[in-house]
N, C-alpha and C positions, 0 to 999 in steps of 0.2 A: 625405556632407558634403564630399568632395573633399580632405580632409586626414587621413584615417584616424581621425578622431574620430567618436564616436557621440553621439546625443542622443535623449532619450525623446519619445514621442508624447504630446501633451497633449490631443488630441481627435480625433474622427472624425465626419464628417457630409457634407452636400451642399454643392457649390459651383455657383452659377449663373453662367455666363459669358455676357455679352451682347456680341455682336459688333457692329461698326459697320455690318454688313449689315442689322441689325434682327433677326437670328435669335439664338436662345439655345441654349445647350448646358448640360445639367445633368449634373454629375459626381457620382456616388454613392460612398459609402464612402471619402471622401477623408480622408487623415491630416494632422493639423496638428502641425507641429514648430516650436516657438517660435523657435529660432535660425536657421532656414532663411531666407535673405534673398530667395529667388526661389521662386515657385510653379511647380512642374513638372508637366507633363501628358505622359504617355507616349503616343507615337504608336501603339505596338503595342496598348495597352489601348483606345485609340480604335477601332482596327481590330476588336478583339474585341467591342466594344460595338456594332458594326454601322456604324461610320462609315468612309467611304472617305477615305484620306489620300494625296494626290498631291503629290509633291515634284518640282520642276523649276525650274532657273535661279534659285535663291535664294528660292523662294517655296513655301509649302505651301498647298494648297487642301483644305478639309474639306467632304465631301459626305455627305448621308444620303439613301439611296434615290435617288441621282442628282440631288438638289436641293442647291444651294450653301448652306452653313451659315456658313462663315467662312474666314479665311486667316491666314497667319503669314509673316513675312519674316525672313530670316537677319540676325542681328546679334550680333556678338561670340561666335561659336561656337555659338549657339543659334538657334532659330526663335522669334520673339516673336509671340504671338497678337495679332491686331488687334481688341482688345476696345474697347467704347464708352467705358469708364472705366477708370482705373487703380486703382479701389477694388474689392476682392473681399472679401465678407463683412466689411466695415468696416475692412479693412486695406489701406493704400496699398501697392501692389506691382505687379509685372509678371508676366505669365504666359508661361512658356517651354515649348516642346515638347522633351522629352528623347527622344532616339532610342536611348539606351543606359542601362543601369542602372549603368554604370561611370562615376560622376561624380567 
């Protein structure tokens, strides 16, 4: 939470990210926390799921089996995924790549 506070998980499920590239990425077993203001995606978990995550010069490129999936740009200390819409599962929000669990 970034302030030593904790909050309960209210749900678990899938999130479908639709990139502006026209490609989609489905994230399974995602946890929903009501008071979290940003949706976070772990770059290390993308790596474990078989995605290649390349970071260079303020940009992240996500590949799967060498094929471009999507990208993210650095903004305010995070990398913001370039998704086609700012609505994820009916909630208006932004998607951020977190490189550390120490938030």
